[in-house]
N, C-alpha and C positions, 0 to 999 in steps of 0.2 A: 103381547098383551097379557096381563095378569088374569088368570081364570077366576070365576066367582067362587069355585070350590076352594082354591088356594087362599083367597081373601077370607073366606069363612073360617078356614082352619086357623089363620093367623089371629083373627078377631077372638076366637075361642081361647086360643093360647094366651093372649093378652089378658083376657078376663080371668083365667085361672091364676095367672101370675099376680094379678092385682088383689086377690083374696088372700090375706094372711093365713098360713097353714094352721096356726094355733088359735084362730079367731073363735072366741067363746060366744055362743049364740045369745047368752043372757048377759053379756058384758054391756055396761052402759055405754051409750054413744056420746063420749065426752071428747072435748078438745081442751087444751091448756092455753092460757094467755099469761105471759109474764108482765106484771104491772110495775113500772119503775116510778118510785116516789121521791127520787133524789137528784135527777137530772132534768133540766128544763130548757126548752128552746123558746126564747123570748125575743121581743123586737130588737134588743140590742145584741143578741147572740145567745150562745149557750151559757148556762149557769148550773153549778152544782150546789147541793144542800146536804144536810145531815142524813145519816142512815136512819133506818127504822120505819120508813113509810112504804116499803115495797110489799108486794103480795103476788100470789099466783091465783088467778081466777080459773074456775072450772065451769065450762059451759056445756050444756046439753044440746046436742045437734040432732036429736031424734027427728025433729021437724027441721030439715035442713034449711028451709027458706027463712026460718025465724028462730035462730039460736037463742038460748036464754041462760043467763048467769045463774048457777044454782049454788055455788059455794066459793068462798075465798079462804086462802091460808096466808097468814103473814110471814112470808119467806123472802129472804134477800134474793134479788136478781138484778139485772142491770141492762140498760140499753148499750152500754159500753161493750158488752159481748155481742156478737152478731145475732140477728133475730132468729137463730136456730138453736137456742140454748135450752130447749126443752123438748121432750119426746114421750110418747106413750108406747108401751109394749104392744105387739100385735094382738095379744089376747085382751087388751083393754084394761088390764088389772093394775099395772104399775106405771107411775109417771116419774120421770127423771127431770130435775131442774138444776141447772148449773148457776152458781153465784159467781159472776166474773170479777166484779170489783166491789170494794167498799170505799167510803169516803173518809178522808183524814183532814182534820182542820189544821190550817196554817195561817195564823192571824185571823183575818175576817173571811178568808176564802176556804173552800173545800176542794180537795184534790183526790182523784181516784188512785187507789193502789190495789194491787192484785189480790184477789181472794183465791181460795183453793178448795171450795166446798161444793158437793153435789147432794141435793136433796132427794130423798126417795119417798114417794107418796103412794099410799095404798088407795087406789081409786075404787076398789070393791067394798071398802068400809062405808058405813053410813053414819055420819058424813065422811067423805074422804079425809084422810089424816096423814100427817107426816110420820113416817116410820122411823127414819134415821137420817143422819147426814154423814157422808163419808168424805174423806180427803182425797183429792186427785191432784192434778198439776196446777201451776200458777196460771191464773186467769183462765179458767175453763170456759169454753165458749160454745162452739158447735157440738151437738150430740147426734149420734146415729145409733140405731138398734137394728141388729140383723133380722132377716125374715123369720128365723126360728125363734126369736125372742129371748135367747139365752146369752147374748153377748152385746155389750154396748161399747162404743168408742166415744171418747171425749177429746176434742181438740183444745190444747192448752196454749194460748197465745203467748203470754210471757214465759211459760215453760218451754216453748219451742218443741212441743212433743205431742204424742197422742197416747192416751191411757186406755187400756182395755179393761173392762169390768164384766165379770160373770153375773148373770141374773138367775136366781133360784127362788121362785116365788117372789117374796118382797125382800129377800136378802141379796144385796148388791155389793160385790167385793172387787176392788182393783186387783189385777193379776199381773199386769205387765205394762211398761211404759217404753215407747220407742222414741228416740231423739230424731227430729227431722231437720234440725239446724236452722230453722226459720220459724217465724210466728205461724201458728197453726190456728186458723180461724173457723173452719168448718170441715165436716167430714161426711161422707156418704158411702154406704155399702153397695156393692154390686148385688144383684138378686141371688146369686149362688152363695153369698156370704164368705166367699174365699178371697175376695179382693175388695179394697176400699180406696176411695179417693179422698185426698186431704187438700184443702185450700191453704196455700202458703201466701197470705194475702199481700204482705209487703214485698215479697220476692216476685209477685205476679206469676206464680206458677202453681200447678196442680201436681202433687206427689202421689205416688201409687204405693199402696200397702198390700203385702200378701199376708193372708191369714191362715194359720193352721191351728185349729182349736182356739185357744186363747193366746197364742203366740203371734206377734206382729213382726214383719220384716219390711224394711224400707230400702229401696234401691234408688239413689239420687239420679242414676243414669236414665231413669224413666220419666223424669220431671217433664211436665208439659207447659209450654208458654201460653198464658192466657192474657190477663190484664191486671193491673195493680188494684188493690182494694177488693179482692174477691171474698165475699161473705156468703153469697148464695151458691149452693152446690146440690145437684140432684141427679139421679140416674133413672132412666126409664125402666118400667117393670120387666121388659124383656132384655135389659142389659145392653141394648145396642148403643145408646146415646147417653152422654152425661152433659149437663149444661151448667155453666157458671155464670154468675152475675157479678160483673167487675165494675166497682163504683168509680174507678179512676184514682189518680194520685191525690186529688182534692175533692171531697164531696161537695155537692151543691155549688159548683163553680161555673155553671152555665154551659159547659161543654158536654157534648154527646159521649156517652160511654157505651159499653158493649155487653152482649151475652156471647160467650164462647161455646162452640159446639165441638164436642169430643166424641170420636168413634171409640167407644169404651169396650167393645167386645173383641178387640184384637189382642194378640199376645203382647204387642207393644202399642198401647193406646196412642192416638194421634189427634191433634186439633185439626178439624176440617173446615171450620168456618167461624167467622165473627159477625154477629148480627147487631146493627145499630139499634139501640133501645131507648136513648134519651139520657138525661143527666141523673146519675146516681141510682142505678138499679140496686136496691138494698137487699132484696131477697127474691127467691123464686121457689116455685113448687111445680111438681109434675102430677098430672091427673092419674087416678088409679088405672085407667085403661091405656095410658101412655100416649094419647093422641094430642094432648095440649100441655103447655106449661103456662103459668101466670107469673108475672113479675111485678113487684111493687117498686115504683119509680118515684123517688123523693122529689126530683127536679130541684128547684132552689128553695124549697120550703124550710130547710134547716139553716139557711144562711141568715145573717142579720138583715133586717128590712132595709137598711141603707145600702146593701150590696147591690150592684147591677145585676147580679145573678138571681136575686130574690124572686120567688113566685109564692103565692099564698097556699097553693095546694099541690099535691102530687097526682099520680095517675096509676092505673092498673093496666098492664099490657098483656094481651093474649097471644101466645105463640102456638102455631100448628106444627106438629111433628108428623111428617108424612112417612109412609112405609119406605124403608131404606135409609131413613135418618135425615132427609131434607127438612130444614127448619125454616118457617116463615112467620113473620109478624103479621097477624091478621086483624086484630081489633084492639081497641083501647077504651077506657072509660075514666072519667074524672074521679078522683079520690079526695081524701081529706089532707090535713097538714101533717107532714113528716110521716109518710107511710113506712111501716116497718115490716112486721111478719106477714106472711101470706100462706094460705093453705086451702086446698080443695076440700069440699065436703066428702063424706064417705063414699057417695055414689059418683062423685065427680061432676055433679050437675050444678054446683055452686062453688064460688070462690069467696073466701073471707079475707079481708085485709085489715090490719090494725092501723088506725089513724091516731098517732101518738099525742099530738097536741090537742086534738079534738076529744080525745078519750072515748072513742067509739070503735066499734067493729062494723065495717061495711060489708054488705052482702050483695053479690053479683051472680047473675045466672049465666050459664054457658049454653048458647043456642047455636048448634052447628059450629061455625067458626066466628061467632059473634059474641061479645061480652055485653051483657045488659045489666045496668045498674037497677036493682029492685027498688032503690030508695029506702030500704029498711036499714036502720042503724041501731046497733045494740049499745046502750050507754054503759060505760064501764066505770068502776070506782077508782080508777087510776089510769096512768098512761101506758098503753099497750106497746111494750118493747119487743115482744116476740110471740109467735104462735107455734103450737105443736100438736100433732095428732098421732094416730097409729098407722 
């Protein structure tokens, strides 16, 4: 039997791990939402349009139950990158946003081609402003920032690589790029900052990176088998478990897909379980205390309405992460059409999910192991393709 004293120590340790070491007391409580204005999910299926309508929304979540949009910046980003293409440094001062693709016209149609830019936003400015845009790899997608707040990693899908960037105030500079040989869709740091995991989405594997300063090393022999279409990737604050959301070989096809469970704290990480989660788990997030994960599940909402797999809405699934790394699906709640980014509030008491077609942010309350829809929706001036916080 686990003693109450041991449980208290573990709870305290998780709380400390969940607090960023460089957290500024006066930093604004912001989250970022990427708003895509050039790709649309319509009754007949997906359609692309011209560039120039994208934006990044900045929401104040000081009142976690009722986030409010306080500013927007006209910056390119895209639903074609996974819904983890933006992040905020642990001190809340700097936001990074990747522009994954731009559209090119061919006849009457628009087609995506890889971009290579990363936007740097000064969130301490009033109002927040774009500082600069730096060049990274082709089709930059998932972004992670280490707990110290001085190093970022960007997963480059078409570049088949991961780029490391140093962060010094609002100065962000690429320092190294490591080739991983496959599309890199998402990336996540271990809490010690010395290891990271990268989603090789088409290869259905997770790669392991070793980090020494700003130097990256990739060892293919450590690749982990998960599932195809991995875009969601996160590590618990104590570093014990990593979770991946695997959308499957075809999104919104009516077939159940999985969340893979990785024992991440071993010298050689290993996949220990696969959890059925429904059709197309697009993104996942882990709570600050490491006790829960939330998954945005598209279901058939991105399919043409004539498809037998079509459903008008998605859902949010809640997963409990027990001591020792056991993972259980415990609750779910209905969401809007084509759920994308998902994020816990700073305290972990609420879950936010972006409903792409509806142009809203849904707010859900976590009550023990139950997810409760508050009914509150934040109207957004665009289609929410991604969510990111610190």
